[in-house]
C-alpha positions as a printed Julia matrix, in Angstrom:
165×3 Matrix{Float64}:
 100.33  -124.37  51.11
  96.77  -125.23  52.14
  96.05  -121.5   52.73
  97.15  -120.62  49.19
  95.05  -123.4   47.61
  92.04  -122.32  49.6
  92.49  -118.66  48.54
  92.9   -119.69  44.9
  89.79  -121.9   45.1
  87.77  -119.1   46.71
  89.01  -116.64  44.08
  88.04  -119.01  41.27
  84.62  -119.6   42.81
  84.05  -115.84  43.13
  85.13  -115.29  39.52
  82.75  -118.0   38.32
  79.86  -116.47  40.27
  80.56  -113.01  38.83
  80.78  -114.39  35.28
  77.54  -116.31  35.71
  75.68  -113.33  37.14
  77.01  -111.04  34.38
  75.64  -113.44  31.76
  72.32  -113.66  33.58
  71.92  -109.87  33.63
  72.62  -109.2   29.96
  70.82  -106.15  28.65
  67.76  -106.54  26.47
  68.11  -106.09  22.71
  67.15  -102.5   21.8
  64.83  -101.74  18.88
  64.19   -98.14  17.78
  60.62   -97.62  16.56
  59.27   -94.63  14.65
  55.51   -94.07  14.38
  55.03   -91.72  11.42
  52.35   -90.17   9.25
  52.03   -87.56   6.51
  49.81   -85.29   8.63
  46.23   -85.21   9.85
  45.1    -83.28   6.76
  46.05   -86.2    4.47
  43.16   -88.61   3.94
  43.85   -92.13   5.22
  43.51   -94.85   2.58
  41.86   -98.1    3.61
  42.55  -101.71   2.63
  46.22  -101.65   3.64
  45.93  -104.08   6.56
  48.49  -106.89   6.81
  47.81  -109.74   4.33
  45.11  -107.73   2.49
  44.63  -108.82  -1.14
  46.37  -106.5   -3.62
  48.31  -104.79  -0.84
  50.22  -101.69  -2.04
  51.93  -100.02   0.93
  53.2    -97.26  -1.37
  49.71   -95.75  -0.93
  50.18   -95.63   2.85
  50.03   -92.26   4.58
  51.24   -93.61   7.9
  53.42   -96.43   9.09
  55.83   -97.98  11.57
  59.57   -98.32  11.07
  61.56  -100.62  13.39
  65.35  -100.86  13.41
  66.55  -103.53  13.51
  63.68  -105.47  11.95
  64.94  -108.79  13.32
  66.42  -109.74  16.7
  67.35  -112.86  18.68
  64.78  -114.46  20.99
  64.76  -113.17  24.55
  64.23  -109.84  26.22
  63.57  -107.05  23.71
  63.17  -103.36  24.54
  61.26  -101.18  22.09
  62.11   -97.47  22.27
  59.06   -95.97  20.56
  58.74   -92.4   19.29
  55.65   -90.81  17.81
  57.21   -88.76  15.01
  53.85   -87.29  14.0
  53.3    -83.55  14.34
  49.55   -83.79  14.96
  48.28   -87.37  15.43
  48.18   -89.76  18.41
  49.66   -93.21  17.7
  50.47   -96.37  19.66
  52.56   -99.5   19.13
  51.34  -103.0   19.96
  53.42  -106.16  19.53
  51.29  -108.95  18.0
  52.48  -112.54  17.66
  51.57  -114.05  14.28
  50.49  -117.62  15.02
  49.88  -118.07  11.29
  52.06  -115.61   9.29
  50.41  -114.43   6.1
  46.89  -114.58   7.51
  45.04  -111.39   8.45
  44.66  -110.44  12.1
  41.13  -110.71  13.55
  39.43  -107.38  12.81
  36.49  -105.57  14.39
  34.89  -103.89  11.34
  32.42  -101.86  13.44
  35.32  -100.4   15.47
  37.77  -100.15  12.54
  40.57  -101.85  14.52
  42.22  -105.2   15.3
  40.63  -107.4   17.98
  43.57  -107.3   20.41
  42.13  -110.02  22.66
  42.08  -112.55  19.8
  45.2   -111.39  17.93
  47.99  -112.33  20.33
  48.86  -108.99  21.99
  52.28  -109.3   23.7
  52.49  -105.76  25.05
  52.09  -102.16  24.02
  53.09   -98.56  24.31
  49.65   -96.95  24.62
  48.54   -93.79  22.92
  51.47   -91.4   22.51
  50.86   -87.74  21.82
  52.82   -86.25  18.89
  56.55   -86.02  19.67
  56.31   -88.23  22.78
  58.2    -91.46  23.49
  57.53   -94.66  25.36
  59.38   -97.85  26.22
  58.23  -101.47  26.24
  60.33  -104.46  27.31
  58.99  -107.94  26.55
  60.36  -111.47  26.44
  59.77  -112.74  22.88
  60.1   -116.28  21.57
  61.26  -117.03  18.04
  58.65  -116.33  15.39
  56.96  -113.68  13.27
  55.36  -110.62  14.81
  53.56  -107.49  13.68
  54.05  -104.1   15.27
  50.76  -102.24  14.8
  49.03   -99.0   15.65
  45.48   -99.87  16.67
  44.07   -96.35  16.93
  40.82   -96.71  14.9
  41.58   -96.67  11.17
  45.37   -96.6   11.46
  46.06  -100.33  11.05
  43.8   -100.5    7.98
  45.65   -97.47   6.57
  48.94   -99.42   6.64
  50.29   -98.57  10.07
  52.06  -101.86  10.78
  55.48  -103.45  10.31
  56.62  -107.05  10.2
  59.12  -107.99  12.9
  61.13  -111.23  13.17
  62.52  -112.91  16.27
  65.18  -115.49  15.43
  66.03  -118.47  17.65
């Protein structure tokens, strides 16, 4: 009888360990990201940066689409594809400490100041048609996914992204 109890106890302990380790190794949430534009020959409009006064993204000639646009807090994997036929793009995850306020901008360089803006990780410059992957641990809050190639962010190449608790 003692041998059976011991085997049952060992079996239960093993099952508990396997269940615990399976929960600990859950896969990251997957987000599909498309970096798109209307072509290099189309003139980029300016003044379409996040939180710009009078913002009209319908005038945008480039952008970022993320599906889903909201995920639970934790490990998130971004599968990023540059869907452009002729333009290099990138994707940077920016935490919005104060949603609704513009990101710090370097006018002389025509791009966001990544050091001051809350950069959480990036898929650096992708040639047209190429893909990249980024996995980051994100806390609950509001984020922006941006392309920071000079001029692109100001031309509307950003998307809001939400991480729920």
